[in-house]
C-alpha positions in Angstrom: 7.6 -1.4 -23.3 3.6 -2.1 -22.6 4.4 -4.1 -20.0 6.5 -1.2 -18.2 3.6 1.4 -18.9 0.9 -0.6 -17.5 3.1 -0.8 -14.1 3.7 2.8 -14.3 -0.1 3.6 -14.8 -0.5 0.9 -11.4 1.8 2.8 -9.7 0.5 6.2 -10.3 -3.5 5.2 -10.1 -4.4 6.5 -13.3 -1.1 7.1 -15.1 2.1 8.1 -15.5 1.3 11.5 -15.3 -1.0 12.6 -13.3 -1.7 15.7 -13.0 -4.7 19.3 -12.1 -3.9 21.6 -9.5 -7.3 21.3 -8.3 -7.4 17.6 -7.1 -4.1 18.7 -5.4 -4.5 21.9 -3.7 -7.9 19.7 -2.3 -5.9 16.8 -1.1 -3.1 18.2 0.6 -5.4 21.0 2.3 -8.1 18.8 3.3 -12.2 18.5 1.9 -14.5 21.1 1.2 -17.1 19.9 3.4 -15.5 18.3 6.7 -18.0 17.2 9.2 -19.4 19.3 12.1 -19.1 19.4 15.7 -23.2 18.7 16.8 -22.4 19.0 20.4 -21.1 22.2 20.0 -23.9 23.7 17.8 -26.5 22.4 20.0 -29.1 24.7 21.0 -28.4 27.2 18.5 -30.9 27.6 15.3 -29.6 26.5 12.0 -29.1 29.0 9.2 -32.0 29.6 6.9 -29.8 28.5 4.2 -28.0 25.4 6.2 -31.8 24.3 7.2 -31.0 20.7 6.2 -27.6 20.2 8.0 -25.8 21.7 11.2 -24.6 25.1 11.0 -20.8 25.0 9.7 -18.0 25.2 12.1 -15.2 28.2 11.8 -13.0 25.6 10.2 -16.0 25.0 7.3 -16.6 28.3 7.0 -12.8 29.2 5.9 -12.5 26.2 3.9 -15.4 27.3 1.7 -13.4 30.5 1.5 -10.5 29.0 0.4 -12.8 27.2 -2.4 -13.3 30.5 -4.1 -9.9 31.7 -3.6 -9.0 28.9 -5.1 -11.3 29.0 -8.4 -9.6 32.2 -8.9 -6.3 30.6 -8.8 -7.1 28.4 -11.5 -8.4 31.0 -13.4 -5.2 32.8 -13.2 -3.5 29.7 -14.2 -5.4 29.0 -17.4 -4.9 33.5 -18.3 -1.4 32.9 -17.9 -0.9 29.9 -20.1 -3.1 31.4 -22.7 -1.1 34.4 -22.6 2.0 32.6 -22.3 1.2 30.4 -25.7 -0.2 33.4 -27.7 2.9 35.8 -27.1 4.9 36.6 -30.1 8.4 35.0 -30.1 10.2 38.2 -28.8 8.2 39.0 -26.4 8.5 35.1 -24.7 12.6 36.1 -24.7 12.3 39.6 -23.3 14.5 40.1 -20.0 13.1 39.0 -16.8 13.2 42.2 -15.6 11.1 44.0 -18.2 8.5 40.8 -17.6 8.1 42.0 -14.0 5.3 44.6 -14.9 3.0 41.4 -15.5 3.5 40.4 -11.6 7.1 38.7 -11.8 8.3 41.0 -9.0 5.4 39.3 -6.5 7.1 35.9 -7.2 8.8 34.2 -4.5 12.5 35.4 -4.1 13.7 31.4 -4.9 11.3 31.0 -7.8 12.9 34.5 -9.2 16.0 32.9 -8.8 15.6 30.1 -10.6 13.7 31.6 -13.4 16.8 34.1 -14.0 19.2 31.1 -14.8 16.7 29.9 -17.5 17.9 30.3 -20.8 16.8 32.0 -23.6 15.4 28.7 -25.3 13.0 28.6 -22.0 11.9 32.0 -21.8 9.6 33.1 -19.2 8.5 29.4 -18.7 7.3 29.7 -15.0 5.6 33.0 -15.6 2.3 31.2 -15.2 3.8 29.5 -11.9 4.7 32.4 -10.6 1.2 34.1 -11.1 -0.6 31.0 -9.4 2.4 31.3 -6.3 1.7 35.0 -5.8 -2.3 34.4 -5.4 -1.5 31.4 -3.0 1.0 33.5 -1.3 -1.9 36.6 -1.2 -4.8 34.3 0.2 -2.2 32.3 2.6 -3.6 28.6 1.1 -0.6 26.5 2.0 -1.7 23.5 -0.2 2.0 22.0 1.3 1.2 22.3 4.9 2.6 19.6 6.1 3.8 17.7 3.0 7.5 16.9 4.8 5.9 14.4 7.6 3.5 13.3 5.4 6.7 12.3 2.8 8.0 10.0 5.4 5.2 7.9 4.4 5.2 8.7 1.1 6.7 5.5 -1.1 9.2 6.5 -3.9 7.6 5.6 -7.3 9.4 2.4 -9.0 12.3 3.1 -11.4 12.3 0.8 -14.8 15.0 -1.4 -13.3 13.0 -1.8 -10.0 10.1 -2.7 -12.1 12.1 -5.5 -13.3 12.7 -6.9 -9.9 9.5 -6.6 -9.0 8.4 -9.0 -11.5 10.9 -10.8 -10.2 9.7 -11.1 -6.2 6.0 -11.7 -7.5 6.6 -14.6 -9.9 8.5 -16.0 -6.6 6.0 -15.4 -4.1 3.3 -16.8 -6.3 5.1 -19.9 -6.6 6.0 -20.0 -2.8 4.5 -22.0 -0.5 5.6 -20.2 2.8 2.8 -19.9 5.0 0.8 -23.2 3.6 4.5 -25.0 5.3 4.8 -22.9 8.2 1.4 -21.6 9.8 0.5 -25.2 10.8 -0.9 -26.1 14.2 1.5 -28.1 16.5 -1.3 -30.3 17.4 -1.2 -31.9 14.2 -1.2 -35.5 15.0 0.6 -36.6 11.8 3.1 -33.7 11.9 4.1 -33.9 16.3 6.8 -36.1 15.6 8.6 -35.3 12.6 7.5 -31.6 12.0 10.2 -28.7 13.2 8.9 -25.3 12.6 12.1 -23.5 13.0 13.8 -26.1 10.6 11.1 -25.5 7.9 10.8 -21.6 8.3 14.9 -21.6 7.4 14.2 -24.4 4.3 11.3 -22.1 3.0 13.3 -19.0 3.6 16.4 -20.7 1.7 13.8 -21.8 -0.9 12.4 -18.1 -1.8 16.0 -16.9 -1.9 17.0 -19.7 -4.9 13.5 -18.7 -6.6 14.6 -15.4 -6.2 18.0 -15.7 -7.8 16.6 -18.3 -10.7 14.4 -15.9 -11.9 16.7 -13.2 -11.7 19.3 -15.3 -13.6 16.4 -16.1 -16.1 15.8 -12.5 -17.0 18.9 -11.0 -17.3 21.6 -13.8 -18.0 24.6 -12.0 -19.3 24.8 -9.4 -16.3 22.9 -11.1 -13.3 23.5 -14.5 -14.2 27.3 -14.1 -14.5 27.1 -12.4 -11.4 25.1 -15.1 -9.4 25.7 -18.1 -11.0 29.5 -19.0 -9.4 28.6 -21.5 -6.7 28.4 -18.5 -4.6 26.7 -18.8 -1.1 23.7 -17.1 -0.6 24.9 -14.6 2.1 26.9 -13.0 -1.3 23.6 -12.0 -2.7 21.9 -10.4 0.1 21.8 -6.9 -0.9 19.3 -8.1 -4.0 17.1 -9.6 -1.9 16.6 -7.5 0.5 16.7 -4.9 -2.3 14.0 -7.0 -4.4 11.7 -7.7 -1.2 11.8 -4.0 -0.5 10.3 -3.4 -3.9 7.1 -5.2 -3.6 6.5 -4.0 -0.7 6.7 -1.0 -1.3 4.6 -2.0 -4.6 1.8 -2.7 -2.5 1.7 0.3 -0.6 1.5 2.1 -3.5 -1.3 -0.2 -5.0 -3.8 -1.4 -2.4 -5.3 -3.0 -4.7 -2.4 -5.2 -6.1 -0.9 -8.3 -4.9 -3.5 -9.4 -3.0 -2.6 -13.0 -2.6 1.2 -12.5 -1.9 1.7 -9.4 0.4 0.9 -11.4 3.4 2.7 -13.9 2.7 5.8 -11.6 2.2 5.4 -9.5 5.0 5.4 -13.1 7.5 8.5 -14.5 5.3 10.4 -11.1 6.6 8.6 -11.6 10.1 10.1 -14.8 10.9 13.7 -13.4 9.1 13.7 -11.0 11.8 13.4 -13.0 14.8 16.9 -13.6 16.1 16.1 -17.5 16.9 14.8 -18.4 13.3 17.1 -16.0 10.8 19.2 -17.3 8.4 22.9 -15.2 7.7 20.4 -13.4 5.3 18.8 -10.4 6.5 15.7 -9.7 4.3 14.7 -6.8 5.5 15.1 -3.1 4.1 13.4 0.3 5.0 10.9 1.3 2.3 12.3 3.6 0.1 9.9 7.0 0.5 10.2 10.8 -1.0 11.4 11.9 2.8 14.6 9.4 3.0 15.8 10.4 -0.8 15.5 14.2 -0.3 17.0 13.7 3.5 19.7 11.7 2.0 20.6 14.6 -0.8 19.9 17.6 1.4 17.0 18.6 -0.7 14.3 18.5 1.8 13.4 22.3 1.2 11.9 20.9 -2.1 8.8 20.0 -0.4 8.4 23.5 0.3 9.0 24.8 -3.0 5.6 26.3 -4.0 5.9 25.2 -7.7 5.3 21.6 -6.2 1.6 22.4 -5.6 1.6 22.9 -9.4 4.2 20.2 -11.0 2.5 17.5 -8.5 -1.0 18.6 -9.4 -3.6 16.3 -11.2 -5.6 16.9 -14.3 -9.0 17.2 -14.1 -10.7 14.5 -15.7 -14.1 16.2 -16.1 -13.0 19.6 -17.9 -12.5 20.2 -21.6 -9.6 19.2 -23.8 -8.3 22.8 -24.1 -8.2 22.7 -20.0 -6.7 19.6 -19.9 -3.7 20.9 -22.5 -3.9 23.8 -20.7 -3.1 22.5 -16.9 -0.3 19.9 -18.4 1.8 22.9 -20.0 1.5 24.4 -16.8 2.4 21.4 -14.7 5.4 20.4 -17.1 6.6 24.0 -16.6 6.6 23.9 -13.2 8.2 20.5 -13.2 11.2 21.8 -15.5 11.3 24.6 -13.2 12.0 22.1 -10.2 14.1 20.1 -12.0 16.4 22.7 -13.1 16.8 23.9 -9.5 17.5 20.6 -7.5 19.2 18.5 -10.1 22.9 18.4 -10.3 25.6 16.0 -10.8 27.0 15.6 -7.2 22.9 15.4 -5.9 19.9 14.1 -7.3 19.7 13.3 -10.8 17.1 15.0 -12.8 15.5 11.7 -13.2 15.2 11.6 -9.4 13.8 14.6 -9.6 11.0 13.9 -11.4 10.3 10.6 -9.5 10.2 12.9 -6.5 7.3 14.9 -7.9 5.9 12.1 -9.5 5.6 9.8 -6.1 4.0 13.2 -4.6 1.3 13.4 -7.2 0.8 9.2 -6.7 -0.2 10.4 -2.9 -2.6 13.0 -4.5 -4.0 10.8 -6.5 -4.3 8.5 -3.6 -6.3 10.9 -1.3 -8.6 11.9 -4.2 -9.4 7.8 -5.5 -9.4 7.0 -1.9 -10.5 9.7 0.6 -12.7 11.3 -2.1 -15.7 8.6 -2.1 -15.8 9.3 1.5 -15.9 13.0 1.5 -18.7 12.8 -0.8 -20.6 10.6 0.9 -20.4 12.9 4.3 -21.6 15.9 1.9 -25.1 13.6 0.7 -25.5 13.0 4.4 -25.5 16.5 5.1 -27.3 17.4 2.2 -30.2 15.0 2.2 -30.9 14.6 6.0 -31.7 16.9 9.1 -30.9 15.2 12.2 -33.3 17.7 14.1 -36.2 16.5 11.7 -37.2 12.9 11.0 -38.7 12.4 7.5 -42.3 11.2 7.4 -41.9 8.2 5.0 -39.9 5.3 6.9 -37.7 4.6 4.0 -36.3 8.0 4.0 -35.4 7.8 7.8 -32.4 6.5 9.5 -33.7 4.9 12.2 -33.1 1.1 13.0 -34.2 -1.2 15.2 -32.1 -4.2 16.2 -33.7 -7.5 15.0 -34.9 -5.9 11.6 -33.3 -5.8 8.5 -29.9 -7.0 10.0 -29.7 -4.8 12.4 -28.0 -5.2 16.1 -29.0 -2.2 17.7 -31.5 0.4 18.2 -31.3 3.9 17.3 -33.3 7.1 16.5 -33.0 8.9 13.3 -31.1 12.0 15.1 -28.7 9.0 16.4 -28.3 7.4 13.2 -27.2 10.5 11.7 -24.4 11.1 14.1 -23.4 7.5 14.4 -23.1 7.6 10.7 -21.2 11.1 10.4 -18.5 9.7 13.3 -18.1 6.5 11.1 -17.5 8.4 7.8 -15.4 10.9 9.8 -13.4 8.3 11.0 -13.0 6.7 7.8 -11.8 9.8 5.9 -9.3 10.4 8.9 -8.0 6.9 8.3 -7.9 7.3 4.5 -6.5 10.5 4.8 -3.9 9.3 7.1 -3.1 5.7 5.2 0.3 5.7 4.2 1.4 6.8 7.6 -0.9 4.1 9.2 0.4 1.4 6.4 4.4 2.4 7.8 3.8 2.0 11.3 2.0 -1.2 10.3 4.8 -2.9 8.5 7.2 -1.2 11.8 5.3 -3.2 14.3 4.7 -6.4 12.3 8.7 -6.6 11.5 10.2 -5.5 15.1 12.6 -8.1 16.2 11.2 -7.5 20.0 7.6 -7.8 18.8 6.8 -12.0 18.8 3.4 -13.4 17.2 1.8 -16.8 18.2 -0.4 -18.6 16.4 -4.4 -18.5 17.2 -7.2 -20.4 15.6 -9.5 -17.1 15.6 -12.7 -18.9 14.1 -11.7 -17.8 10.7 -8.5 -20.4 11.0 -5.1 -19.9 12.8 -3.9 -16.3 12.5 -0.6 -14.5 13.8 -1.9 -12.7 16.6 0.4 -9.7 17.5 0.2 -6.5 19.2 0.5 -3.6 17.3 1.7 -0.5 19.5 2.8 2.0 17.0 -0.5 1.3 15.0 -2.7 1.3 18.2 -0.9 4.6 19.5 -1.7 6.5 15.8 -5.7 5.3 15.8 -5.9 7.0 19.0 -4.4 9.7 18.2 -7.2 9.6 15.0 -10.0 9.1 17.1 -9.2 12.0 19.2 -9.6 13.8 16.4 -12.6 12.5 15.1 -14.5 13.2 18.8 -13.0 16.8 18.6 -14.8 17.2 15.0 -18.3 15.6 15.4 -18.5 16.7 19.0 -19.6 13.3 20.9 -19.2 9.6 20.2 -21.9 7.3 20.1 -21.3 3.7 20.9 -17.6 2.0 21.8 -14.4 3.8 20.7 -12.3 0.5 21.3 -9.5 0.2 18.5 -9.6 -3.7 18.0 -5.6 -4.5 17.7 -3.8 -8.1 18.5 -7.4 -10.0 19.4 -9.6 -12.4 18.0 -10.9 -9.5 15.7 -8.2 -8.0 14.1 -4.7 -10.4 14.9 -2.2 -8.0 13.6 -1.4 -4.8 11.9 -1.9 -6.4 8.6 -5.6 -7.7 9.2 -6.1 -4.2 10.1 -4.7 -2.5 6.8 -6.3 -4.9 4.8 -9.5 -3.9 7.0 -9.0 -0.5 5.9 -8.6 -0.7 2.2 -12.1 -1.9 1.6 -13.5 1.4 2.6 -12.9 2.6 -0.9 -14.0 -0.5 -2.4 -17.2 -0.1 -0.7 -17.6 3.3 -1.1 -16.7 4.2 -4.2 -19.5 2.1 -6.5 -22.1 3.9 -4.1 -20.8 7.0 -4.7 -20.4 6.9 -8.0 -23.6 5.4 -8.8 -25.6 8.5 -6.6 -23.2 10.6 -8.8 -24.6 9.7 -11.8 -28.4 9.7 -11.3 -28.8 12.7 -12.7 -27.0 11.4 -16.0 -29.3 8.5 -16.2 -32.8 10.9 -15.1 -31.4 13.0 -18.1 -32.5 9.8 -20.6 -36.3 10.0 -20.9 -36.9 6.0 -20.9 -34.5 5.7 -17.4 -36.3 8.8 -16.5 -39.7 7.2 -16.8 -38.6 4.1 -15.2 -37.2 6.3 -11.9 -40.8 7.9 -11.8 -42.6 4.7 -12.1 -41.1 3.0 -9.2 -39.3 5.6 -7.1 -41.3 9.1 -7.7 -38.4 10.8 -8.9 -34.4 10.8 -9.3 -34.2 12.9 -5.9 -36.4 10.5 -4.3 -34.0 7.5 -5.5 -31.2 9.1 -4.5 -32.4 9.4 -0.7 -33.7 6.0 -0.7 -30.5 4.6 -1.5 -28.4 6.9 1.3 -31.2 6.1 3.9 -30.7 2.1 3.2 -27.1 2.5 3.0 -26.7 4.3 6.2 -29.6 3.1 8.2 -28.5 -0.8 7.4 -24.8 -1.1 7.2 -23.1 1.4 9.3 -24.3 0.7 12.4 -22.0 -2.2 12.5 -18.8 0.0 11.1 -17.1 -1.6 8.5 -17.7 -5.3 9.1 -21.3 -5.4 8.2 -21.2 -2.8 5.4 -19.7 -5.9 3.8 -23.1 -7.5 4.5 -24.9 -4.8 2.7 -23.3 -5.0 0.2 -23.5 -8.5 -0.4 -27.1 -8.0 0.0 -27.3 -5.3 -2.8 -29.1 -7.5 -5.9 -32.2 -7.8 -3.9 -32.5 -4.4 -3.1 -35.3 -2.5 -5.4 -33.0 0.1 -6.7 -30.4 -2.2 -8.0 -30.8 -1.9 -11.7 -30.4 1.6 -10.8 -26.7 0.4 -10.1 -26.2 -1.6 -12.9 -27.7 1.1 -15.5 -24.6 3.3 -13.8 -21.9 0.8 -15.1 -21.5 -1.1 -11.5 -20.1 -4.4 -11.4 -19.0 -5.4 -7.9 -17.2 -4.1 -4.7 -14.3 -5.7 -5.1 -12.0 -2.3 -6.0 -12.9 -2.8 -9.8 -16.2 -2.7 -9.9 -17.2 0.4 -11.8 -17.4 1.5 -15.2 -17.3 4.8 -15.9 -17.9 4.5 -19.6 -21.5 3.0 -19.2 
């Protein structure tokens, strides 16, 4: 049971029951501080209250208005729950038409129908949710906009039975030596006359299937073992192998920090299996199960547009009080119960499946918060502390870089580097916002039977070089979006795919999983500087070495922006590797920093 709970926490990026309307709303509709378009603002004077950043675009102003509106929505949620919890029992069980005076008549028609079907035991459980839907409709805040298209790339959270198969897959992949034996140069002198790649591929695929079957039998001998241990050929268990490997792929997409050493091996096995010339009689490829595919099969896609989903799939704000968290959970549970009652049936989706669908969408909101959130915060810091039109008087607060100094390969003025950093962060933000879609397209490119590969020595060992047309097309669209937002482009806009730099779509995906691993510890440290400065002893240290805490924050941002972004993502790691030599490294340690490997920040310190 403990192991299963741990798996559920992994899939939910922090818990099996993520909640909180604010995070979901911000994740679904975008960020409150999107990038500006400097070229469009050229020649205009900045507003007095926006002196340190370019004037906001129309989209920015609208999103700032939305933030105020959403604050009113959140306040309404709290009021409705308090009233609901404090109301006498007889009031909670009053007829629906009597409760209309408090705003029920403004609910959506679908929600009203669902509420009227609730038993007296449930009472007006969704009254608070209806008030929120009313306000969302009033302000035209559609936080579910585009969810149907995004749901095509949102993996379904694993069920209990699927987690058992996941353990089997991870165990088999851990002991498999597939890539060690298959991806070997044909120029190897000792293997030239004895090594047959096609034969090795077949043997290793058979070996993997045997390992999966053996682990499945040992895990559940009475049911699975009796079915698999009857001298049956591998082909008879094809469905089990396909489902098991699909579960491993789905789990990895939901948890990028997991299966770091086995996911590539898994994809390369299936990549060879889909090749008609190399495949066994067993097909190991299954499409990844997504929220959209589950709902489409049950003809229930309308669930994705149900306003209650914005509440049921939301996250609880960890920074709020215990009372607020309890209220948010109550609101979330009521919306979830209403959705289950509306869409679950004996003929279609089960109640458990509906809950998994909502939890999977909540996982996606959590992913956006934890992976796109750090990029949003860095963009906000960039605009707050640096003005592209005014070069700082102190050189260590300037973003300017010069080739040959401090590892830089480019020469940029403060203004040029400001926009270079902005466009880089904006690009990363768009990639993180579309990451599940990019991952889905990457797997489609990798596992396309018509898209072959070749082994190449890229300078980092033998790699499978393969084109990635689907990912390339999506990246072209993302680049066009970024260009429109920032107004101009500095440097090259080439997307490396299928070459020596990025041999295939798997390397591309792995490359951009590094973004939150780099920026999250950095953003968290900068966020905590005010908290650290409240301690008199740490404040004295900061004053002595950096002047004050604001100058410290600006010094870190200037060094990061001036040193690491010039090479984009690749040389960002170079800056990370030199952090321990920086004068402000003790501040990172005081803030709880431990590393850039995705697990390097201890917020409890």
